[in-house]
N, C-alpha and C positions, 0 to 999 in steps of 0.2 A: 151424218156428222162429217164435218170437214176434216180432212187428214192433216197430220202435222206438216207434211211436205207442202200441201196446198196452202196451208195457213201461212207458212214462212214465205212462200212465193207471193201471196197476196199482200202481205205486209210490206215486203220489199217493193212490189209493183206500185202500191199506193203512194209510197214515199217518192219513188222515182218519177211517177207520172207527173207530179207537181213540177218537178224540175224540167222535164221534157216539154210539157205543154206551154210553159212560159216562154219558150224560145223557138217554137216551131210554127211553120205555116204550110202553105200548099206547095205544089210542084213548081219548079222553074228550071229552065235550062235543060241540058242533056247530061249533067253529071249525077252523082249518086247522093248529093246532099240535099237537093230541093232547096227550101228556104231555111234549113236548119242553121241557127246562129244569127239570123237576121231579126231585127226588132220588128214585131208585128203590131198592127193596130188592134186595140181591144175590140172584141166582138161582144154583142149584147148578151150572149149566153155564157160568157166566160165566168162571170160571178156565180152563176148557178152551178156550173161545173165545180168550181172551187168549194162552194157551200156543200154540194152533194158529197164531194170527196171528204170534207172535214167531218160531216155527220156520219159517214160510213166509218171513218177512222175511229170516231167516238162511240161506235156501237149503236147507232140509231139509224138502221137501214130504212125504216118506214119514212122518216123525215128526209133522209137523203133522196129517196125515190121521188118524193113530192117535189123537192127542189129541182131535181134533174128533169122531171117531166115538165115543170114550169119553164125551165130553160129551153127545152125543145120546142115549146109552143112559140117562143120568141125567136129562136135561132135554130131551126130544124137541121141545118147543115153544119152545125158546130161539131168538129171531130172530137174535141176534148170531152164534150158531154157524152157523145156516143161511147168513147173509151171508158169513161167512169161508169156509165150505165152497164157496159159489158162486165166490168169488174164486180159491180154490185150484184148483178144477176148471177154471175159465176159464184159469188160467195153464198147466194141464197139457194144455189143448186138448180137454178132455172136455165137449163142448157140452151133451149131454143132462143129465148130473148138475148142471152149472152152472146151466142153466135151471131145473131143478127146485128147487134150493136157493134161488136168488134169488127165485123165485116164492113159495116158502114164507115167506121173510123178509118179503116185501111183504104177504102175506096176514095174517101175524101182527101187523105194524105198518104198516098202509097209509099212515099220515101221516108216517112217518119219512123225512126228506129225504135222509139218508145212503144208505139202501137204495134210494131212487128214483134217486139219482145213479149208484150201482153198477149197477143194473138197466138204466138208460139206456146206460151205457158198454158193457155186454154186448150189448144189442140193436144198438147201432151196429156192433160188431164183426161181428154177424150180418147187417149191411146192412139192417136193419129201421129205416130212417132216420126215418120218420114217427113210429113208436111210441117210438123213442129220444128224439126231440125232446119228445114228450108227457111222458115220464118226467122229463126235465130241467126242464120247466116246472112239473111237480108238486113237484119238489124246491124250486125257487125260490119257489113259492107260500107256503111256510111262513115266516112272518115272524120266527120265532125261529132259523132256520137260520143258524148263525154262520160258515159257510164257503160263502157263495153264489158266490164267485168260482170255486170248484171246479166246480160244476155249469155255470156260465157258460163256463168254459174247455172242459170236456168237450163241451158243446153246440156251441161254436164249432168245435172240431176235427171233430166229427161232421158238422156242416153243410158244412164244407170238403170232407170226404171224399165227401159226397153230391153235390157240385158246386154248392152254393148259396153262392157266395163272399160275396154281400151279407149273408146271414143270419150267416155265419161271422164276418164283420168286426163286425157288431153285437154278437154275443155276446162276442167277444174284447175289444172296447172296454169293454163293461160289466164284464168280469172285471178288466181292468187299471185301471179307474177305482176299483175297490174295493181291489185289491191290485196295485200296479204292479210287483211282483217275481215274476212267474210266467213261468219260462223257456219253457214250451211255448207260452204265448200270445204272448210277444214274438217267438219264432222264427216262428210261423205268420204273425204280422202282417208280419214282414220279407218272407216269401215272397209274401204277398198284394200288398204294395207293389211288390216286384220284378216280379211278373207284370203289374201294370198300368202299369209303366214309371216308377214313382216311385222312382228309385234312391237319392235322398237320404233319403227316408223309410225305405226298406229298410235302408240303412246305419245309420241311427239306431236302429232296432229291433234290429238285429243287435248293435250296440255295447252296448245295454242288456242283451241276452241274455248277451253275453260277460262283463259285469260281475258276473253271478250264477253262471255255470257255465263250466267250461273248454270250449273248442272241441273238436269231434270232426271227423272227416274230412268229413262231410256239411256241417257249418256252415262249415268252412274253404273248401270249394268254393263255397258260396253267397257267402261274402265275396269270393272271387276273381272270381266272375261279376259281382258288384256293381261292383267296381273296374274290371273290363273295360268294363262299360257306361258307367262314368263317365270312361273314358279315362285312368285312372291306371295307368301301367306300374309305378311304384314300389309302389303298393298291391298290384298283382297279384304282384309279385316277393316281397313280404313274405309273403303267404299261401302262395305256392308253396314258399318256403323252409321254412315250418313243415310243410307237407304232406310234403315230401321227408324232413324230419328225423323226424317223428313217425309218418307213415303211408306209408313208401316203397313198399309193395306194394299199397296200397289202390286200387280202381278210380277213386276220386275223384282220386287223385294223377295217374293216367294221363290222365284227362279234363282236369285242370288243365294238364298239360304240353301237351296238344293246343291248348287255348285260348290258352296263352301264346305259341304260335308263330303265331297268326293276326294 
């Protein structure tokens, strides 16, 4: 089953891939940008990449795969198709094909920051943390990358997963300084502050998170734990009431019940 972290990364990656692929091309010159930002001629496989991406977003992976394979028969060196296929196979848990297609996209457009970001996220899922960090850094190196907060967020989440909390916080703060409305970054910063005992900071980040997206059982439990540490019984009861109403059978609700009796 796909993890919540991976699911959030994939959703963001699919949305950003459409932006990146519309404006990128192959290598040129000796700078770090390649053809990023230049208007590129349409390739015969582009429409199939876009169709595959849309079907994947709509929850129809089998149809997406058919469209993407059809595109590769027409345009086998289309990096956008390879990138989308990498995402699709990653979502399906097919590590080998995902690795192959991501590698091919990178080999075709090595300076493309969107592909570097996707590749880094995949490598992080495989727990290759050092190489994942290198890919995020290469994405951020491109001065024309117009979504650097995405790579910063993914790098921060990956660093946290690797156990390097200090590096994670640095990346996440950089992401939020560029774009203060990143739910994944705000939630992870709330957890980082909670773990270090800064419960006021944890509450503030969680409130910012909640202003962007609805709570789920996991974030409601975090909110209750923050209120518990701050000694607020009223705050705990509010979170517990929502958990009981929305997620009566969730394990988080059972944990919240136990904590409320302490």
